[in-house]
N, C-alpha and C positions, 0 to 999 in steps of 0.2 A: 591846688588844683583842679581843675574843672569839673564841674557839674554835671551829669548827665544832659540836662537841657541845657545848658552854654554848648556842649560838646554838637547838641542834635541843630541849634542855634549855628552854629557855625558851617554846620553844612549845605544850609540853604543863602547863608551869607557867601560864602563859595564861591560857590554854584552863580549866584548871579553877579559877581563879580568877574566873573570866567575863569575861573580856577577850578585843578581836582579837589574833589573833598574827599576826607579819609574816605569813605565808604559811601556806598549807593545809599540815599535816603529811603525810606518807607516810607511812603502815604496811603495805606491801604486803607480802608471803616467799613462799616456799616453802616445802616441807616436807626434813624432811634423806630421805627415799624420795626425792621429787623429783632433789633435789643428788645422791644416788647412784646412778643411772637416768642422771643427764646425764653423770653423767663415767663412764658404762659400766658401771659397779660389778655384783655381785651383792645383792640385798638379803636372799638365802637368807645369804650369808657376811659384807660388807660390814657390816651395821648389827649387827654383834656386834663391830663393831672399833671405839675410842673413835680410834684413828691417822687412819684411814679417813675417818672420819665429823665428825672436825675439818678435815680434808682439804678436803670438797664444800662444808662450810657457807664455810667460805674464803674457795674460791672464788665463790660465791654472794654474798658481801658486797665480793668484789669487782667483781661482772658489775652487782648492783643497788643502786643507789646509793639507799634510801631511809634512812628517820631512825631507823626500828627496824634492829635487826638478823633480815636479811630469810632464815634457815634458822640455829636454834639447834643445837649438835654433840650433845646430850645426846641418849638414845636407851635404854630402861629396856627396851628385845628382850628379851635377856637374861636379867633378872629376871621378864617376862612365862614365860618359857620353865620357868625354871629352878623358880618355886613352882605352874605349873600351874593356870594364872591362867584359866577359864573365862569370865571378862569380856572379855578382850585374848587370838582368838587370832590365830594364823596361818593365809595363804591359804598354798596349792601356791607362790606368788612369792614370800613371804615378808613381805606387807602386815598388822596387826594391824589388826585389826577389833573390833565390840563386837556379839558377835549378842544374838540376841531368847533373852538366856538368865530363865529365874525360879528361883532361891532359892527362894521364898515360899511358901508354900503360905496359900490363901485364909485356915483357919480358922486359922491365927497370928497374925491381925493383934492382938487384945488384948494376946498377949506384947508384939506391937512396940510397941502403945500404952504397955504398962505401963513398960518401958524398953527406949527403940531404944538407948543404951547397949549391954547385956545381950544382949540382939541383936543387934546388928551384929558385936558379937566372938565370941558365943557358940554360935550358931546362926549368919550371914547366913557369915562370911568360912571358917569351914570347909569349906561347900556349892561357893564357888569360887574358894578354894585349895587344891589339890590338896595342896602340902606339909604343910597344918595337916592334914587328914584322916588324911595317911598316917603324919603324926608326930604323935602328940598333946602328947608331951613337949615336944619340942623345932622344933616346926616353927617357933613365933614366933620361935625366937633365929637359927636357920637365916634365915629369911628376913630379920631384920635384918643380922646379916650380910651377905646375900648383895648388900644396898641399900650397905653400907659397901664393898664390892670395887669393885663398878662405879663407886661415887665417888668411888675412888682411881685408876682408871686414866681418868680424866677430870683425873687434878690438873692443870694447867698449861694444859690442852686444852679449854677450857671456852667458856662464851657471853659469862662475863666478860673474856679477853682478846680475844676478837674485839671485844666495842664499844670498847675503851677502842684497841684497835689500829688500829679503822675510824672511830672517834669517832662512835660512833651511840649512842643517847639512854640514859643511866645514871641519871636523876633517877625512875622509877618501877621496881617492884617487884609482880611478884603474888605476896602472901607466904597468896595462899588458891586455890587452884582447886576451884568445890564446888557445888551446886547449888538450885537452890530443892526446899522438901519435896515437893509435889508430884511433881519431877523424879525425886527423889531415889529415894522409892519406887517410880518406874516403873523407873529404869533400874537401879537395885540391888537392889530386891525384886520386883515383881511381872509385869516386862519392858511391853513397850508395851501387849502387845493386854490383859492381867491385869488394868492398872488401867483401861483404858476398858469394859471387864466390871465389874468394883468397882464402878465408880461407879452404876452402875443395880442393883447386886447386892443391894449392901452401902454405901452412902452416908455412912451414920453409921460406918464404921467407917474410910473415906477423912478425914471431914471430925479424926476424931480423931486419926488418924494421922497426917496433915500439923500438927496443933497441938504434938503430939508432939517430932516430928522439929526444930520450930524450936527444942529445949531442947539435943538432938542436934548442931545447927550452931553456938546459943550457946556449946556448949563447946568446938567448934573456936575460933570467934572469938577466945577469952579465953585459948586459947595461944598470941596469936598476937603475937610479940614485931617490931613495929614499929621498919622503919631510919628513924632522927632527918634531916630535909632531904629525905628522898623522898615521890615517891605512893605508896604505899601500896594496892596497889589487889584487891581481892576481883574472883574475873571467878567469870559466872555462862552458864555456855551453856541457854537455855529450850527445852526441846526439846516439849511437848505441846501449847502452846494452837492452834499451826496444825491441829490434827488432833481440838479439842475447839469443840462449842458451843459461843456468846458464853454463852446462862444456865451453863454445866457451867464453864465459865472464870472465869467470876464469882463464885459457889460454892465451886467446889473447889479451885483454883488459886490467885487475885490475890490473897486475903485475908492468908494463911501466905506471899504471894514479895509484898507488900505492907509487911508486918511485918520481914521478912529484911533489907530493902534498909533497914528504919530501923533495926536492929540492926548493921547493919553501919556506916553512920556514926555512930549511937550511940560505936562504937569506937575512931576518930576512920580508919577506913579507909574506901577512896573503892569504892563500885558501879561496877563497869564491865559489863554484861547481854551477848549476840550471839541477837535476835531471828531464828532458824528460818526455813527457809521463810516463808511471806506470812503478816503479823500484820497485815493493812490492817483484819480486822471486832476487833482487841481495841487500838488504836492509843489512844482513847482514854483507856484507862485507863492509859496512860504519866504523863499528867500527874499524876497520882493519887501516882504514887514521890516519894516528898520529897526535898529536897535537891536536889542535881547529881550526876546517874548519864551515865554515860558507854554508849550508846546503840549496837550494830551491826544495822543489819538485812538478810537475803539476797536475798528476793526481795521486799521490800514497794514497794509506787510512792512513789517519790522525790517525787514535787511532792507528795504526798497527807500523808507523812509532815511535812515541812515546813508546812506548811499549819496542823498540827493538832497537833502536838507542840512543849511550850513551850519558847521559848529558851534554858533557863535548862538544857536538859541541852544533854551534846554527841553530837554523832552523825558515826556511823563510817560504813563499809564501801559499799552500791548497787553498783559499778560491777561489770556484769555480766562474771564469772568466765569467761563462753563465749564473749566475745570475745577471749580470749589462747589458746583455743584456736584459731577458726577464722578470723578476720579478718587482715588486713594491718595493718601498725606504723601503718601511717596510717592509718587505718581506725580505729585504737585511739586515736590522740591527737584525733581527731575529736571522737570521744564522752567520753572526760574530759573537755574544753572544753566539750560540751554537758550533762555533769554539774554542772560543778561551777559553770554557770550557774543551777543550780538547787537546789543543796546548798550553795556557799560565801556566799549569798550574807550571813547574818547573823554570820560569824564563830565557829563554833560548828561546823564539819564537821574531822574525820580521813580522810584520804581512806586505803580500802583496797577491793579490789576483794571481790566477794559472799563469795566464801569461797577460801579455800587451793587452788591446786592440789598435789593429792597424788601424782599422777602424773607422767611426764613426759610422754602424752600428752596430759592436762589443760592445759598454756598450753605455746604456743613460746616462749623465754630475750629473743627480738628483740620480740616483743610486751609482754611485760613489762617490760624495760629503755626499748620505746616509751610505756608507761604513765604510767611514773616518772620519766621527762622530762619530759612533757609537765605533770605537775602542778606541776612544780616550776618550769616557764616559765609557765605560767598560773593558778598558783595563787597567784600575790602580789596581796596585797591595796590 
């Protein structure tokens, strides 16, 4: 007989092979911060304790019967602080966020276009990593050693141990968390407001920079060592399109986005994207993406998505995460059934909330449990 883990793995293999699985997979989860708060721990202290992080991640695995591991115990909070990372800064409660920080000056576009890798390593990294700016000779080495120390502290207390113990999916691995060229420039160079000004004042530079960033990202893809017999996923959160006019999206964003998806597939990797906010104005373009892509949606209309998008793609998310905070368990179950009637008809859907609960106040644990149970009961084909 198949083990529970083998059964769960097969669901994912079937989806990527274009087959209808036995049931709808469930890949919900909560953040490590949520799990720590659920156990009454302080983020200011226990977020830096591998033992406590593992403890609370295991507690979530016991409570939330998803096909994936609902909470990963690993955190880079200590490295963010040690490296003085300006892209990941803690609030008063200890939760790390990505501020609207712009380390690149607009007049430096030609330098970025000429050699993105050199510009990233020599100019940008020292501007957002205080440890490198402070210690030009040994900062890179100190940062590398910090990563090794944190990894060593998680030995025997990481995600792999929990995945095997609780028989969760282990046939897929995220080999790279990256961004599209336009999002990369927006997030790490020019910030949200800067890039939107640039497409008006310096459109030529932006277009050239996006093309140049393809080469930069190709270098990352070349270095990936695929894990045999597993689904090797490249995950791309998509940030900027909901804040762009369709004509700007079509001109500045989509061309290099489409090329990047093709590059990922040419390397034998599986692309998975997450369309943040509302993508309804841009849905038609997703049919022009090559091959099979796993596409998650935060606020797009589920009916419209299922009507417009090609069935070769795999759909994910949709369930309104707000209900996990405000509804009752019975209301959550009813809403799950309504959603599955819309999005699960073609056998190409993975259930997940529209976004992951980050704080304890974002979701009631009894609602998360009810949601998962409803999918497992009602999502059988």
